[in-house]
N, C-alpha and C positions, 0 to 999 in steps of 0.2 A: 407522451409517445415513447414507446420502448425502443431502445437502440438495438435493433434486431441483429446487427452484424458485428457488434463489439462484445468481446468476452472479457470479463474482469478476471484476472489471475491474482489470487491472494497468496503472497509468499510467506509461509509460516513454518518453514522447515529448519530454521537455524537452532544452534545450541543454546542461545541465550546465556552465554558465558559471563557477560558483565552483570547481568541481573541476578544470576545465581539460581534461577528457577525457570522452568519453561514459560516463556512470556505469553504464549497463547492462553495459558491457564491462570495468569494473574487476575485476581478479582478486583473489579472496580465497581463500587456500589452494588456488590453482590453478584456480579456477572463476569464470566471469563472475558478477558480482553479481546480474544478472537471473535467471540460471539457479538461483542459490541461493534466490531468492524463489519461483520457480516450483516448485522441489523441495519447499519447505516447504508450499506450498499443496496439492501433489499428495498429501501425507501427511495431509491433513485431510479433513473431510466435504464440502468444496466439490465440487459436481457438474460444474461447467463453468467454464472460464476463457477470458477474452478479454484479449489483450495489445494495448495501444495504443502503437504506435511513431510516431516522427516524425523527430527529428534523427538523421542517420546510420542511417536505417532499414535500408538495404541491407546495411550492414556488420554491424549487430546481428543481422539474419537469418542471416548467414553464420556468426557466431561463437557464437550461443546455441542450445542444444537446447531446443526449446519443448514437446516431448512432445505431449500431446493438446490443448494450448492453441491457440485460434484467434488469428490475428494480423491486426490491421487497422492501416493507416497513416493517420495524421491529417495531411493536407496543410497544415492551418491551425495546426499546433502552435505556431508563433512568435507567435500571437495570444493565447497564454496557456492555463492549465490548464483553463479552462472548455470550450475546444474539444475537449480530449481526453476530458473527462467525457461530453460529448454524443456524440462519435464512439464511445466505448465502449458507451454505452447503446444507441445505434442498431444497432451491430453485434451486441450481445447479443440484441436482440429481446425478445419477451415473457418476463417473469420476474416472480416475486412480490417479489423484492428484489434489490439489487445490493450487493456487497461491494467497496468501493473500496480497492485496495491500492496503496501507493506502491512503485514498483520499487526505490527506494533504501533500503528497510527490509527487508533480507534475513534478519533475525534474529528475526522474529516466529515464535513456535513454532506447530506444528500444533494444539496443544491450545488456544491462544489463538484461532486461527481458529474452532475448533469452539465455544468458549465464546460467541463473538459470534454465530455462526450460530444456536445453539440458544437464545439469549436472545430471538430474534425469533420472533414468531408472527403469522399472518395476523390482521388486525384488532387487532393489539396495538401495541407501540411502533413508530413510523415511523422512528426513528433509534436505532442501537445503537453505543455508543462504549466502547472499552476504557480502563481507568484503571489506572495503576501508581503506587502511593504518592501518590495524590491528583492525579496529572497525567494529563490526557486525551491519548490517543495515536491511533495508526492500526493497523489499517484501521477504516473506518467503514462500517456497513451502513445502506443507505437503502432504505426501502420503495418499491415501484413506484408508489404513489399520489403520490409527489413528483416523478415524471418531468417533468411539465409545468413545475414550478418549476425543475428542473435545466436545462431548455431555455432559461430566461431568464437564466442566469448569463452573465457576459461577462468578457472580459479574463482576468486571472490569478486571478480569484475562484474559489475551490474550493467544495465542497459545504458547508463550514463556514458559509458565508453563510446557510444554511438554518436554523441552530441558533436564532437569536433568535426567529424566528416560530413555532418548534415546540418551545419549551422544555418544554412539557407532554407532548410525544411522544417524549422522549429517555429511553432506558434505558441506564444505565451498567453496565459489567461490570468488577469488580475482578479483575485478573490479576496473577500473580507473574511478570511478564515485562517486563524493561526494554527488550526489543527493540521494543516498540510506540512507543518514544520515540527510537530511534536511526535517524535518517535521515542518510546519509553525504553531506554537502554540501561539506566542506572537506578538503584534503590532510592537515591535521594530525589530523583525526579518523581518517583511514585509517592514518596512521602509528601512532597510539595503539592502534588495533585490531590492526595487525600486530605491534606490540610485545607486546601481551597474548597473542596466539596463539603467538609464538615463546617466550615465557616459560613456557608451559604453564599459565598461569592459567586457571581455569574461565571459559568464555565468558560466563556470566551475571555473573560479577564484573567482567569487562572491560567489558561493556555498561553495568553500573551505574556504573562509573567514568566512562564517556563521558557518561552522563546527568548525573552530578554535576558534571562540568567544563563543561557547556553552560549558559551564563547564561540562555539562553532557556527552559531546561527546569527551572530551579530553582523550587520553590514560592514 
């Protein structure tokens, strides 16, 4: 069943300064990273997708197949993540909830997207967050009732700034998916991923190793 009132907003506007090259265009098994992210979403119950571009937007448009996703360019992307969140919500228009997807997390499974979508209900939790082995990850679903608060975010502040004020409105979903924690920020992560793929190691095991080797992701 399609989630008719939830719009996925894929945030793909950043400079990718730590990676040294536009992350949406990094190729994994021959395909651009952003394209892998969009493919996974397309195999879920998400009904509509908006992609927010910024840095190297024209190049990304040329290199990535967007399918049915709508594309919006955020001219203010250099001012931080908050500007892309606002640009995405405004482009999406009226919806009951918004699923914020980080473009550099291409290994979130379609079943995880569905688990998050179906954990939300109108007049229920206003924030839904996936958890893998006790660690919070992405994507995060935000109820439309929090749009006015998202409009107040500034700089590089993300929607996680909403969590403290809405601790009682959060529903967590346990998923067996290390992909919710793997955002590709550094060349060494990409090298480890490519090594795992070449070795024939199961992707889930490779991703779990990446999580285990990331000091920011350890419990």
